All heavy atoms as a GROMACS GRO file, in nm:
protein
  568
    1MET      N    1  -2.582   6.253  -9.825
    1MET     CA    2  -2.627   6.123  -9.792
    1MET      C    3  -2.776   6.129  -9.743
    1MET      O    4  -2.802   6.212  -9.663
    1MET     CB    5  -2.533   6.065  -9.679
    1MET     CG    6  -2.520   5.916  -9.676
    1MET     SD    7  -2.406   5.848  -9.555
    1MET     CE    8  -2.254   5.905  -9.614
    2THR      N    9  -2.849   6.040  -9.784
    2THR     CA   10  -3.004   6.037  -9.745
    2THR      C   11  -3.006   5.981  -9.594
    2THR      O   12  -2.932   5.907  -9.555
    2THR     CB   13  -3.077   5.960  -9.836
    2THR    OG1   14  -3.049   5.826  -9.837
    2THR    CG2   15  -3.069   6.013  -9.992
    3ASN      N   16  -3.128   6.016  -9.554
    3ASN     CA   17  -3.157   5.966  -9.405
    3ASN      C   18  -3.163   5.815  -9.398
    3ASN      O   19  -3.114   5.757  -9.310
    3ASN     CB   20  -3.280   6.027  -9.361
    3ASN     CG   21  -3.260   6.165  -9.312
    3ASN    OD1   22  -3.144   6.215  -9.283
    3ASN    ND2   23  -3.375   6.240  -9.301
    4SER      N   24  -3.217   5.757  -9.505
    4SER     CA   25  -3.220   5.611  -9.512
    4SER      C   26  -3.086   5.549  -9.530
    4SER      O   27  -3.072   5.446  -9.468
    4SER     CB   28  -3.314   5.559  -9.631
    4SER     OG   29  -3.267   5.608  -9.756
    5THR      N   30  -2.993   5.605  -9.594
    5THR     CA   31  -2.852   5.556  -9.608
    5THR      C   32  -2.784   5.565  -9.474
    5THR      O   33  -2.725   5.469  -9.435
    5THR     CB   34  -2.778   5.627  -9.714
    5THR    OG1   35  -2.844   5.624  -9.839
    5THR    CG2   36  -2.646   5.575  -9.727
    6ILE      N   37  -2.808   5.670  -9.397
    6ILE     CA   38  -2.747   5.694  -9.265
    6ILE      C   39  -2.804   5.580  -9.179
    6ILE      O   40  -2.727   5.519  -9.098
    6ILE     CB   41  -2.774   5.828  -9.218
    6ILE    CG1   42  -2.701   5.931  -9.307
    6ILE    CG2   43  -2.728   5.853  -9.070
    6ILE    CD1   44  -2.741   6.088  -9.286
    7LYS      N   45  -2.932   5.562  -9.174
    7LYS     CA   46  -2.996   5.470  -9.097
    7LYS      C   47  -2.942   5.334  -9.118
    7LYS      O   48  -2.922   5.250  -9.032
    7LYS     CB   49  -3.153   5.473  -9.110
    7LYS     CG   50  -3.239   5.410  -9.009
    7LYS     CD   51  -3.238   5.500  -8.895
    7LYS     CE   52  -3.356   5.459  -8.804
    7LYS     NZ   53  -3.340   5.512  -8.669
    8LEU      N   54  -2.930   5.289  -9.247
    8LEU     CA   55  -2.867   5.168  -9.292
    8LEU      C   56  -2.731   5.140  -9.231
    8LEU      O   57  -2.701   5.040  -9.180
    8LEU     CB   58  -2.875   5.151  -9.444
    8LEU     CG   59  -2.822   5.026  -9.503
    8LEU    CD1   60  -2.912   4.908  -9.474
    8LEU    CD2   61  -2.800   5.043  -9.643
    9ILE      N   62  -2.652   5.248  -9.255
    9ILE     CA   63  -2.521   5.232  -9.202
    9ILE      C   64  -2.512   5.212  -9.052
    9ILE      O   65  -2.440   5.124  -8.999
    9ILE     CB   66  -2.432   5.370  -9.245
    9ILE    CG1   67  -2.414   5.357  -9.383
    9ILE    CG2   68  -2.294   5.374  -9.161
    9ILE    CD1   69  -2.345   5.494  -9.443
   10GLN      N   70  -2.593   5.300  -8.985
   10GLN     CA   71  -2.589   5.280  -8.827
   10GLN      C   72  -2.643   5.149  -8.790
   10GLN      O   73  -2.582   5.079  -8.700
   10GLN     CB   74  -2.654   5.405  -8.764
   10GLN     CG   75  -2.801   5.393  -8.764
   10GLN     CD   76  -2.873   5.510  -8.720
   10GLN    OE1   77  -2.848   5.616  -8.758
   10GLN    NE2   78  -2.949   5.496  -8.609
   11ASN      N   79  -2.740   5.104  -8.843
   11ASN     CA   80  -2.809   4.978  -8.803
   11ASN      C   81  -2.718   4.861  -8.846
   11ASN      O   82  -2.697   4.776  -8.757
   11ASN     CB   83  -2.946   4.957  -8.881
   11ASN     CG   84  -3.046   5.054  -8.822
   11ASN    OD1   85  -3.040   5.094  -8.709
   11ASN    ND2   86  -3.151   5.074  -8.899
   12ASN      N   87  -2.654   4.864  -8.971
   12ASN     CA   88  -2.568   4.752  -9.001
   12ASN      C   89  -2.435   4.741  -8.924
   12ASN      O   90  -2.384   4.639  -8.894
   12ASN     CB   91  -2.554   4.751  -9.153
   12ASN     CG   92  -2.670   4.709  -9.222
   12ASN    OD1   93  -2.770   4.655  -9.165
   12ASN    ND2   94  -2.663   4.715  -9.362
   13ILE      N   95  -2.382   4.853  -8.893
   13ILE     CA   96  -2.254   4.850  -8.812
   13ILE      C   97  -2.292   4.778  -8.674
   13ILE      O   98  -2.230   4.690  -8.634
   13ILE     CB   99  -2.207   4.995  -8.786
   13ILE    CG1  100  -2.140   5.044  -8.921
   13ILE    CG2  101  -2.101   4.992  -8.682
   13ILE    CD1  102  -2.095   5.184  -8.915
   14LYS      N  103  -2.402   4.827  -8.613
   14LYS     CA  104  -2.442   4.755  -8.481
   14LYS      C  105  -2.466   4.621  -8.503
   14LYS      O  106  -2.428   4.526  -8.430
   14LYS     CB  107  -2.553   4.842  -8.424
   14LYS     CG  108  -2.595   4.781  -8.290
   14LYS     CD  109  -2.697   4.874  -8.224
   14LYS     CE  110  -2.733   4.835  -8.074
   14LYS     NZ  111  -2.824   4.919  -8.018
   15LYS      N  112  -2.547   4.588  -8.613
   15LYS     CA  113  -2.593   4.440  -8.633
   15LYS      C  114  -2.472   4.349  -8.650
   15LYS      O  115  -2.471   4.253  -8.595
   15LYS     CB  116  -2.679   4.442  -8.758
   15LYS     CG  117  -2.710   4.304  -8.812
   15LYS     CD  118  -2.782   4.309  -8.951
   15LYS     CE  119  -2.785   4.172  -9.015
   15LYS     NZ  120  -2.835   4.192  -9.148
   16TYR      N  121  -2.384   4.399  -8.734
   16TYR     CA  122  -2.268   4.302  -8.770
   16TYR      C  123  -2.173   4.302  -8.652
   16TYR      O  124  -2.097   4.200  -8.623
   16TYR     CB  125  -2.196   4.340  -8.895
   16TYR     CG  126  -2.292   4.309  -9.022
   16TYR    CD1  127  -2.331   4.407  -9.106
   16TYR    CD2  128  -2.312   4.180  -9.041
   16TYR    CE1  129  -2.410   4.371  -9.218
   16TYR    CE2  130  -2.394   4.153  -9.157
   16TYR     CZ  131  -2.436   4.244  -9.239
   16TYR     OH  132  -2.521   4.217  -9.340
   17ARG      N  133  -2.154   4.409  -8.577
   17ARG     CA  134  -2.074   4.405  -8.452
   17ARG      C  135  -2.130   4.310  -8.355
   17ARG      O  136  -2.054   4.224  -8.302
   17ARG     CB  137  -2.071   4.552  -8.402
   17ARG     CG  138  -1.982   4.558  -8.266
   17ARG     CD  139  -1.972   4.694  -8.204
   17ARG     NE  140  -2.112   4.750  -8.175
   17ARG     CZ  141  -2.181   4.714  -8.066
   17ARG    NH1  142  -2.133   4.621  -7.989
   17ARG    NH2  143  -2.295   4.769  -8.031
   18ASN      N  144  -2.259   4.308  -8.337
   18ASN     CA  145  -2.327   4.216  -8.240
   18ASN      C  146  -2.309   4.076  -8.287
   18ASN      O  147  -2.292   3.983  -8.211
   18ASN     CB  148  -2.462   4.262  -8.219
   18ASN     CG  149  -2.474   4.378  -8.123
   18ASN    OD1  150  -2.390   4.402  -8.047
   18ASN    ND2  151  -2.579   4.454  -8.158
   19GLU      N  152  -2.332   4.047  -8.418
   19GLU     CA  153  -2.308   3.918  -8.480
   19GLU      C  154  -2.177   3.860  -8.451
   19GLU      O  155  -2.159   3.747  -8.440
   19GLU     CB  156  -2.341   3.915  -8.630
   19GLU     CG  157  -2.490   3.922  -8.664
   19GLU     CD  158  -2.513   3.912  -8.816
   19GLU    OE1  159  -2.426   3.891  -8.896
   19GLU    OE2  160  -2.636   3.922  -8.847
   20ARG      N  161  -2.079   3.941  -8.464
   20ARG     CA  162  -1.942   3.905  -8.436
   20ARG      C  163  -1.902   3.910  -8.281
   20ARG      O  164  -1.787   3.877  -8.251
   20ARG     CB  165  -1.847   3.988  -8.520
   20ARG     CG  166  -1.859   3.939  -8.662
   20ARG     CD  167  -1.793   4.017  -8.758
   20ARG     NE  168  -1.801   3.964  -8.900
   20ARG     CZ  169  -1.904   3.921  -8.952
   20ARG    NH1  170  -2.022   3.928  -8.897
   20ARG    NH2  171  -1.909   3.881  -9.084
   21LYS      N  172  -1.991   3.933  -8.206
   21LYS     CA  173  -1.979   3.939  -8.056
   21LYS      C  174  -1.865   4.026  -8.019
   21LYS      O  175  -1.792   4.006  -7.924
   21LYS     CB  176  -1.959   3.797  -8.002
   21LYS     CG  177  -2.073   3.705  -8.031
   21LYS     CD  178  -2.061   3.574  -7.967
   21LYS     CE  179  -2.172   3.462  -7.983
   21LYS     NZ  180  -2.278   3.496  -8.074
   22LEU      N  181  -1.870   4.139  -8.084
   22LEU     CA  182  -1.770   4.255  -8.039
   22LEU      C  183  -1.840   4.362  -7.967
   22LEU      O  184  -1.951   4.400  -7.995
   22LEU     CB  185  -1.712   4.309  -8.175
   22LEU     CG  186  -1.621   4.227  -8.267
   22LEU    CD1  187  -1.596   4.293  -8.388
   22LEU    CD2  188  -1.495   4.187  -8.187
   23THR      N  189  -1.773   4.404  -7.866
   23THR     CA  190  -1.823   4.527  -7.799
   23THR      C  191  -1.785   4.659  -7.873
   23THR      O  192  -1.696   4.642  -7.965
   23THR     CB  193  -1.756   4.533  -7.649
   23THR    OG1  194  -1.619   4.560  -7.667
   23THR    CG2  195  -1.781   4.410  -7.571
   24GLN      N  196  -1.842   4.757  -7.842
   24GLN     CA  197  -1.810   4.886  -7.913
   24GLN      C  198  -1.659   4.923  -7.867
   24GLN      O  199  -1.597   4.963  -7.955
   24GLN     CB  200  -1.895   5.007  -7.857
   24GLN     CG  201  -2.043   5.001  -7.910
   24GLN     CD  202  -2.115   5.116  -7.869
   24GLN    OE1  203  -2.093   5.178  -7.767
   24GLN    NE2  204  -2.229   5.144  -7.946
   25GLU      N  205  -1.615   4.890  -7.760
   25GLU     CA  206  -1.476   4.920  -7.726
   25GLU      C  207  -1.384   4.841  -7.808
   25GLU      O  208  -1.278   4.890  -7.856
   25GLU     CB  209  -1.457   4.886  -7.574
   25GLU     CG  210  -1.323   4.919  -7.532
   25GLU     CD  211  -1.298   4.905  -7.376
   25GLU    OE1  212  -1.388   4.918  -7.306
   25GLU    OE2  213  -1.188   4.866  -7.342
   26GLN      N  214  -1.411   4.698  -7.838
   26GLN     CA  215  -1.327   4.619  -7.912
   26GLN      C  216  -1.317   4.667  -8.053
   26GLN      O  217  -1.206   4.676  -8.115
   26GLN     CB  218  -1.384   4.478  -7.909
   26GLN     CG  219  -1.357   4.406  -7.776
   26GLN     CD  220  -1.430   4.281  -7.765
   26GLN    OE1  221  -1.546   4.264  -7.811
   26GLN    NE2  222  -1.372   4.182  -7.696
   27LEU      N  223  -1.433   4.692  -8.112
   27LEU     CA  224  -1.441   4.745  -8.256
   27LEU      C  225  -1.368   4.886  -8.267
   27LEU      O  226  -1.302   4.893  -8.361
   27LEU     CB  227  -1.580   4.749  -8.307
   27LEU     CG  228  -1.604   4.798  -8.449
   27LEU    CD1  229  -1.518   4.704  -8.552
   27LEU    CD2  230  -1.751   4.801  -8.491
   28SER      N  231  -1.402   4.967  -8.163
   28SER     CA  232  -1.335   5.103  -8.180
   28SER      C  233  -1.180   5.090  -8.171
   28SER      O  234  -1.108   5.164  -8.246
   28SER     CB  235  -1.387   5.203  -8.073
   28SER     OG  236  -1.351   5.148  -7.939
   29GLU      N  237  -1.133   4.992  -8.091
   29GLU     CA  238  -0.989   4.984  -8.084
   29GLU      C  239  -0.926   4.917  -8.219
   29GLU      O  240  -0.834   4.962  -8.258
   29GLU     CB  241  -0.960   4.875  -7.973
   29GLU     CG  242  -0.958   4.950  -7.836
   29GLU     CD  243  -0.932   4.850  -7.728
   29GLU    OE1  244  -0.870   4.741  -7.742
   29GLU    OE2  245  -0.965   4.883  -7.606
   30MET      N  246  -1.002   4.818  -8.274
   30MET     CA  247  -0.968   4.767  -8.406
   30MET      C  248  -0.952   4.875  -8.502
   30MET      O  249  -0.862   4.879  -8.610
   30MET     CB  250  -1.066   4.657  -8.448
   30MET     CG  251  -1.064   4.536  -8.357
   30MET     SD  252  -1.207   4.427  -8.394
   30MET     CE  253  -1.156   4.363  -8.557
   31VAL      N  254  -1.051   4.976  -8.511
   31VAL     CA  255  -1.044   5.076  -8.618
   31VAL      C  256  -0.965   5.191  -8.583
   31VAL      O  257  -0.931   5.273  -8.666
   31VAL     CB  258  -1.203   5.115  -8.631
   31VAL    CG1  259  -1.223   5.225  -8.737
   31VAL    CG2  260  -1.290   4.997  -8.672
   32GLY      N  261  -0.937   5.221  -8.454
   32GLY     CA  262  -0.859   5.335  -8.418
   32GLY      C  263  -0.943   5.461  -8.392
   32GLY      O  264  -0.902   5.566  -8.418
   33ILE      N  265  -1.059   5.436  -8.344
   33ILE     CA  266  -1.148   5.549  -8.301
   33ILE      C  267  -1.198   5.531  -8.156
   33ILE      O  268  -1.180   5.425  -8.103
   33ILE     CB  269  -1.267   5.562  -8.406
   33ILE    CG1  270  -1.354   5.433  -8.392
   33ILE    CG2  271  -1.223   5.587  -8.545
   33ILE    CD1  272  -1.483   5.446  -8.469
   34SER      N  273  -1.254   5.631  -8.107
   34SER     CA  274  -1.294   5.632  -7.961
   34SER      C  275  -1.423   5.556  -7.959
   34SER      O  276  -1.501   5.544  -8.052
   34SER     CB  277  -1.304   5.767  -7.904
   34SER     OG  278  -1.425   5.824  -7.963
   35CYS      N  279  -1.440   5.492  -7.843
   35CYS     CA  280  -1.566   5.422  -7.818
   35CYS      C  281  -1.689   5.510  -7.826
   35CYS      O  282  -1.786   5.481  -7.884
   35CYS     CB  283  -1.555   5.351  -7.687
   35CYS     SG  284  -1.696   5.236  -7.655
   36ASP      N  285  -1.669   5.640  -7.776
   36ASP     CA  286  -1.770   5.724  -7.785
   36ASP      C  287  -1.813   5.770  -7.921
   36ASP      O  288  -1.933   5.784  -7.970
   36ASP     CB  289  -1.734   5.855  -7.707
   36ASP     CG  290  -1.727   5.845  -7.556
   36ASP    OD1  291  -1.794   5.753  -7.510
   36ASP    OD2  292  -1.662   5.921  -7.481
   37TYR      N  293  -1.716   5.785  -8.010
   37TYR     CA  294  -1.735   5.806  -8.152
   37TYR      C  295  -1.814   5.694  -8.227
   37TYR      O  296  -1.912   5.721  -8.290
   37TYR     CB  297  -1.611   5.847  -8.233
   37TYR     CG  298  -1.627   5.880  -8.378
   37TYR    CD1  299  -1.701   5.993  -8.411
   37TYR    CD2  300  -1.564   5.807  -8.469
   37TYR    CE1  301  -1.714   6.018  -8.547
   37TYR    CE2  302  -1.580   5.849  -8.606
   37TYR     CZ  303  -1.653   5.957  -8.634
   37TYR     OH  304  -1.675   5.991  -8.771
   38LEU      N  305  -1.780   5.570  -8.198
   38LEU     CA  306  -1.851   5.460  -8.252
   38LEU      C  307  -1.992   5.460  -8.198
   38LEU      O  308  -2.078   5.437  -8.279
   38LEU     CB  309  -1.778   5.328  -8.214
   38LEU     CG  310  -1.844   5.201  -8.270
   38LEU    CD1  311  -1.854   5.209  -8.426
   38LEU    CD2  312  -1.767   5.077  -8.226
   39SER      N  313  -2.012   5.487  -8.071
   39SER     CA  314  -2.141   5.483  -8.018
   39SER      C  315  -2.226   5.592  -8.089
   39SER      O  316  -2.348   5.578  -8.122
   39SER     CB  317  -2.141   5.531  -7.865
   39SER     OG  318  -2.278   5.532  -7.818
   40GLU      N  319  -2.174   5.716  -8.113
   40GLU     CA  320  -2.243   5.819  -8.191
   40GLU      C  321  -2.278   5.780  -8.331
   40GLU      O  322  -2.388   5.818  -8.377
   40GLU     CB  323  -2.160   5.945  -8.188
   40GLU     CG  324  -2.150   6.010  -8.046
   40GLU     CD  325  -2.066   6.138  -8.044
   40GLU    OE1  326  -1.969   6.150  -8.125
   40GLU    OE2  327  -2.094   6.213  -7.953
   41ILE      N  328  -2.189   5.706  -8.386
   41ILE     CA  329  -2.220   5.650  -8.525
   41ILE      C  330  -2.343   5.555  -8.523
   41ILE      O  331  -2.425   5.569  -8.602
   41ILE     CB  332  -2.084   5.592  -8.594
   41ILE    CG1  333  -1.986   5.689  -8.618
   41ILE    CG2  334  -2.139   5.509  -8.714
   41ILE    CD1  335  -1.847   5.626  -8.650
   42GLU      N  336  -2.327   5.471  -8.433
   42GLU     CA  337  -2.438   5.362  -8.422
   42GLU      C  338  -2.574   5.426  -8.382
   42GLU      O  339  -2.677   5.379  -8.412
   42GLU     CB  340  -2.412   5.249  -8.328
   42GLU     CG  341  -2.298   5.165  -8.364
   42GLU     CD  342  -2.275   5.043  -8.274
   42GLU    OE1  343  -2.337   5.039  -8.164
   42GLU    OE2  344  -2.193   4.965  -8.309
   43ARG      N  345  -2.566   5.546  -8.311
   43ARG     CA  346  -2.685   5.612  -8.280
   43ARG      C  347  -2.741   5.709  -8.381
   43ARG      O  348  -2.834   5.782  -8.365
   43ARG     CB  349  -2.667   5.680  -8.139
   43ARG     CG  350  -2.666   5.571  -8.027
   43ARG     CD  351  -2.656   5.644  -7.891
   43ARG     NE  352  -2.518   5.703  -7.880
   43ARG     CZ  353  -2.508   5.828  -7.841
   43ARG    NH1  354  -2.602   5.911  -7.820
   43ARG    NH2  355  -2.377   5.882  -7.825
   44GLY      N  356  -2.662   5.730  -8.482
   44GLY     CA  357  -2.699   5.823  -8.600
   44GLY      C  358  -2.673   5.973  -8.556
   44GLY      O  359  -2.710   6.055  -8.630
   45LYS      N  360  -2.584   5.993  -8.459
   45LYS     CA  361  -2.541   6.126  -8.415
   45LYS      C  362  -2.426   6.179  -8.502
   45LYS      O  363  -2.412   6.303  -8.522
   45LYS     CB  364  -2.510   6.126  -8.271
   45LYS     CG  365  -2.619   6.090  -8.171
   45LYS     CD  366  -2.732   6.180  -8.170
   45LYS     CE  367  -2.838   6.136  -8.078
   45LYS     NZ  368  -2.951   6.212  -8.078
   46LYS      N  369  -2.347   6.086  -8.554
   46LYS     CA  370  -2.231   6.124  -8.626
   46LYS      C  371  -2.228   6.036  -8.760
   46LYS      O  372  -2.280   5.921  -8.753
   46LYS     CB  373  -2.095   6.103  -8.559
   46LYS     CG  374  -2.085   6.175  -8.438
   46LYS     CD  375  -2.032   6.307  -8.460
   46LYS     CE  376  -2.001   6.382  -8.327
   46LYS     NZ  377  -1.936   6.508  -8.341
   47ILE      N  378  -2.177   6.086  -8.860
   47ILE     CA  379  -2.159   6.019  -8.985
   47ILE      C  380  -2.008   5.998  -9.008
   47ILE      O  381  -1.932   6.085  -9.010
   47ILE     CB  382  -2.214   6.086  -9.100
   47ILE    CG1  383  -2.365   6.109  -9.081
   47ILE    CG2  384  -2.189   6.007  -9.230
   47ILE    CD1  385  -2.426   6.202  -9.186
   48PRO      N  386  -1.967   5.870  -9.023
   48PRO     CA  387  -1.823   5.854  -9.039
   48PRO      C  388  -1.764   5.900  -9.176
   48PRO      O  389  -1.844   5.897  -9.262
   48PRO     CB  390  -1.803   5.697  -9.026
   48PRO     CG  391  -1.934   5.638  -9.073
   48PRO     CD  392  -2.026   5.747  -9.028
   49SER      N  393  -1.640   5.944  -9.174
   49SER     CA  394  -1.583   5.968  -9.303
   49SER      C  395  -1.572   5.839  -9.386
   49SER      O  396  -1.583   5.728  -9.327
   49SER     CB  397  -1.445   6.028  -9.282
   49SER     OG  398  -1.351   5.924  -9.232
   50LEU      N  399  -1.550   5.862  -9.507
   50LEU     CA  400  -1.528   5.744  -9.592
   50LEU      C  401  -1.428   5.640  -9.546
   50LEU      O  402  -1.437   5.530  -9.544
   50LEU     CB  403  -1.510   5.779  -9.742
   50LEU     CG  404  -1.501   5.657  -9.843
   50LEU    CD1  405  -1.627   5.583  -9.841
   50LEU    CD2  406  -1.477   5.719  -9.989
   51LYS      N  407  -1.310   5.708  -9.507
   51LYS     CA  408  -1.203   5.637  -9.461
   51LYS      C  409  -1.240   5.555  -9.333
   51LYS      O  410  -1.209   5.441  -9.329
   51LYS     CB  411  -1.084   5.737  -9.423
   51LYS     CG  412  -0.958   5.671  -9.377
   51LYS     CD  413  -0.849   5.773  -9.332
   51LYS     CE  414  -0.732   5.709  -9.278
   51LYS     NZ  415  -0.633   5.807  -9.241
   52ARG      N  416  -1.298   5.620  -9.242
   52ARG     CA  417  -1.346   5.549  -9.116
   52ARG      C  418  -1.447   5.444  -9.153
   52ARG      O  419  -1.451   5.331  -9.093
   52ARG     CB  420  -1.399   5.647  -9.021
   52ARG     CG  421  -1.302   5.744  -8.978
   52ARG     CD  422  -1.210   5.676  -8.870
   52ARG     NE  423  -1.124   5.776  -8.810
   52ARG     CZ  424  -0.993   5.761  -8.789
   52ARG    NH1  425  -0.938   5.637  -8.813
   52ARG    NH2  426  -0.924   5.856  -8.733
   53PHE      N  427  -1.529   5.474  -9.242
   53PHE     CA  428  -1.646   5.377  -9.268
   53PHE      C  429  -1.585   5.250  -9.331
   53PHE      O  430  -1.608   5.140  -9.301
   53PHE     CB  431  -1.756   5.437  -9.371
   53PHE     CG  432  -1.842   5.330  -9.428
   53PHE    CD1  433  -1.934   5.272  -9.340
   53PHE    CD2  434  -1.844   5.300  -9.553
   53PHE    CE1  435  -2.030   5.185  -9.389
   53PHE    CE2  436  -1.928   5.206  -9.606
   53PHE     CZ  437  -2.030   5.142  -9.527
   54ILE      N  438  -1.491   5.262  -9.422
   54ILE     CA  439  -1.421   5.146  -9.483
   54ILE      C  440  -1.345   5.077  -9.376
   54ILE      O  441  -1.349   4.950  -9.371
   54ILE     CB  442  -1.328   5.193  -9.593
   54ILE    CG1  443  -1.403   5.245  -9.716
   54ILE    CG2  444  -1.222   5.092  -9.636
   54ILE    CD1  445  -1.323   5.322  -9.819
   55ALA      N  446  -1.281   5.141  -9.288
   55ALA     CA  447  -1.194   5.071  -9.178
   55ALA      C  448  -1.303   4.990  -9.085
   55ALA      O  449  -1.264   4.873  -9.048
   55ALA     CB  450  -1.127   5.177  -9.092
   56ILE      N  451  -1.418   5.041  -9.056
   56ILE     CA  452  -1.512   4.976  -8.986
   56ILE      C  453  -1.564   4.850  -9.056
   56ILE      O  454  -1.572   4.744  -8.995
   56ILE     CB  455  -1.634   5.066  -8.943
   56ILE    CG1  456  -1.588   5.163  -8.847
   56ILE    CG2  457  -1.745   4.982  -8.883
   56ILE    CD1  458  -1.691   5.290  -8.827
   57VAL      N  459  -1.598   4.854  -9.174
   57VAL     CA  460  -1.662   4.747  -9.258
   57VAL      C  461  -1.549   4.647  -9.266
   57VAL      O  462  -1.575   4.518  -9.258
   57VAL     CB  463  -1.707   4.791  -9.389
   57VAL    CG1  464  -1.744   4.678  -9.474
   57VAL    CG2  465  -1.832   4.888  -9.371
   58GLU      N  466  -1.412   4.674  -9.293
   58GLU     CA  467  -1.301   4.589  -9.302
   58GLU      C  468  -1.280   4.514  -9.169
   58GLU      O  469  -1.259   4.402  -9.173
   58GLU     CB  470  -1.189   4.655  -9.352
   58GLU     CG  471  -1.189   4.688  -9.501
   58GLU     CD  472  -1.072   4.756  -9.556
   58GLU    OE1  473  -0.987   4.817  -9.463
   58GLU    OE2  474  -1.060   4.773  -9.683
   59ALA      N  475  -1.289   4.592  -9.057
   59ALA     CA  476  -1.270   4.529  -8.923
   59ALA      C  477  -1.382   4.434  -8.897
   59ALA      O  478  -1.359   4.321  -8.834
   59ALA     CB  479  -1.265   4.644  -8.827
   60LEU      N  480  -1.504   4.457  -8.952
   60LEU     CA  481  -1.610   4.372  -8.920
   60LEU      C  482  -1.607   4.246  -9.029
   60LEU      O  483  -1.694   4.151  -9.009
   60LEU     CB  484  -1.751   4.435  -8.951
   60LEU     CG  485  -1.782   4.538  -8.829
   60LEU    CD1  486  -1.912   4.625  -8.882
   60LEU    CD2  487  -1.808   4.472  -8.713
   61ASP      N  488  -1.523   4.247  -9.119
   61ASP     CA  489  -1.492   4.149  -9.219
   61ASP      C  490  -1.624   4.109  -9.288
   61ASP      O  491  -1.675   4.004  -9.303
   61ASP     CB  492  -1.442   4.018  -9.153
   61ASP     CG  493  -1.389   3.924  -9.252
   61ASP    OD1  494  -1.339   3.972  -9.363
   61ASP    OD2  495  -1.390   3.801  -9.230
   62ILE      N  496  -1.689   4.226  -9.352
   62ILE     CA  497  -1.808   4.215  -9.421
   62ILE      C  498  -1.780   4.261  -9.562
   62ILE      O  499  -1.736   4.376  -9.578
   62ILE     CB  500  -1.924   4.303  -9.362
   62ILE    CG1  501  -1.949   4.260  -9.220
   62ILE    CG2  502  -2.049   4.301  -9.445
   62ILE    CD1  503  -2.017   4.125  -9.196
   63PRO      N  504  -1.817   4.193  -9.661
   63PRO     CA  505  -1.810   4.244  -9.793
   63PRO      C  506  -1.913   4.366  -9.813
   63PRO      O  507  -2.022   4.369  -9.757
   63PRO     CB  508  -1.851   4.135  -9.891
   63PRO     CG  509  -1.851   4.002  -9.817
   63PRO     CD  510  -1.868   4.059  -9.676
   64PHE      N  511  -1.855   4.467  -9.881
   64PHE     CA  512  -1.941   4.577  -9.905
   64PHE      C  513  -2.077   4.555  -9.965
   64PHE      O  514  -2.170   4.607  -9.918
   64PHE     CB  515  -1.870   4.688  -9.980
   64PHE     CG  516  -1.765   4.769  -9.911
   64PHE    CD1  517  -1.623   4.727  -9.911
   64PHE    CD2  518  -1.787   4.872  -9.824
   64PHE    CE1  519  -1.541   4.790  -9.838
   64PHE    CE2  520  -1.702   4.932  -9.745
   64PHE     CZ  521  -1.560   4.890  -9.751
   65THR      N  522  -2.079   4.459 -10.056
   65THR     CA  523  -2.211   4.423 -10.116
   65THR      C  524  -2.311   4.366 -10.018
   65THR      O  525  -2.419   4.399 -10.018
   65THR     CB  526  -2.190   4.321 -10.229
   65THR    OG1  527  -2.114   4.209 -10.179
   65THR    CG2  528  -2.109   4.386 -10.350
   66LYS      N  529  -2.259   4.285  -9.932
   66LYS     CA  530  -2.344   4.228  -9.817
   66LYS      C  531  -2.378   4.344  -9.716
   66LYS      O  532  -2.495   4.343  -9.665
   66LYS     CB  533  -2.268   4.124  -9.740
   66LYS     CG  534  -2.355   4.051  -9.633
   66LYS     CD  535  -2.285   3.939  -9.577
   66LYS     CE  536  -2.369   3.874  -9.455
   66LYS     NZ  537  -2.306   3.769  -9.397
   67PHE      N  538  -2.293   4.432  -9.688
   67PHE     CA  539  -2.327   4.529  -9.588
   67PHE      C  540  -2.447   4.627  -9.635
   67PHE      O  541  -2.521   4.658  -9.553
   67PHE     CB  542  -2.199   4.628  -9.576
   67PHE     CG  543  -2.216   4.722  -9.464
   67PHE    CD1  544  -2.193   4.693  -9.328
   67PHE    CD2  545  -2.273   4.845  -9.493
   67PHE    CE1  546  -2.199   4.790  -9.231
   67PHE    CE2  547  -2.290   4.946  -9.384
   67PHE     CZ  548  -2.258   4.921  -9.253
   68PHE      N  549  -2.451   4.648  -9.756
   68PHE     CA  550  -2.557   4.734  -9.806
   68PHE      C  551  -2.684   4.663  -9.852
   68PHE      O  552  -2.776   4.714  -9.910
   68PHE     CB  553  -2.502   4.825  -9.930
   68PHE     CG  554  -2.418   4.935  -9.875
   68PHE    CD1  555  -2.289   4.931  -9.890
   68PHE    CD2  556  -2.479   5.042  -9.805
   68PHE    CE1  557  -2.214   5.027  -9.838
   68PHE    CE2  558  -2.408   5.143  -9.761
   68PHE     CZ  559  -2.259   5.134  -9.775
   69LYS      N  560  -2.698   4.531  -9.824
   69LYS     CA  561  -2.823   4.463  -9.861
   69LYS      C  562  -2.928   4.470  -9.753
   69LYS      O  563  -2.908   4.487  -9.642
   69LYS     CB  564  -2.794   4.313  -9.889
   69LYS     CG  565  -2.726   4.288 -10.013
   69LYS     CD  566  -2.728   4.144 -10.037
   69LYS     CE  567  -2.668   4.124 -10.184
   69LYS     NZ  568  -2.649   3.971 -10.218
   0.00000   0.00000   0.00000
C-alpha cells in the first residue's frame, strides 16, 4: 500500500466519522475494535486489515466508491 493510500484511508475514516458525529469510542464499538486501535489507524500508526477496513466503512455507511474519492 502506498503512503498516499494510507493517508487517504486515515483522513477519510476520521472525516466521515466526524461527519456522522461519532466519537472514536462509538465507532470502535460498532466495529468491534479498541478505541486505541482506531486512534492509531486515524493517526497513520496502524493499517487496518481488509476485514477491519470493510467493517469500518460499512459502519460509517459510506459507499466504497465515495470513500476513495
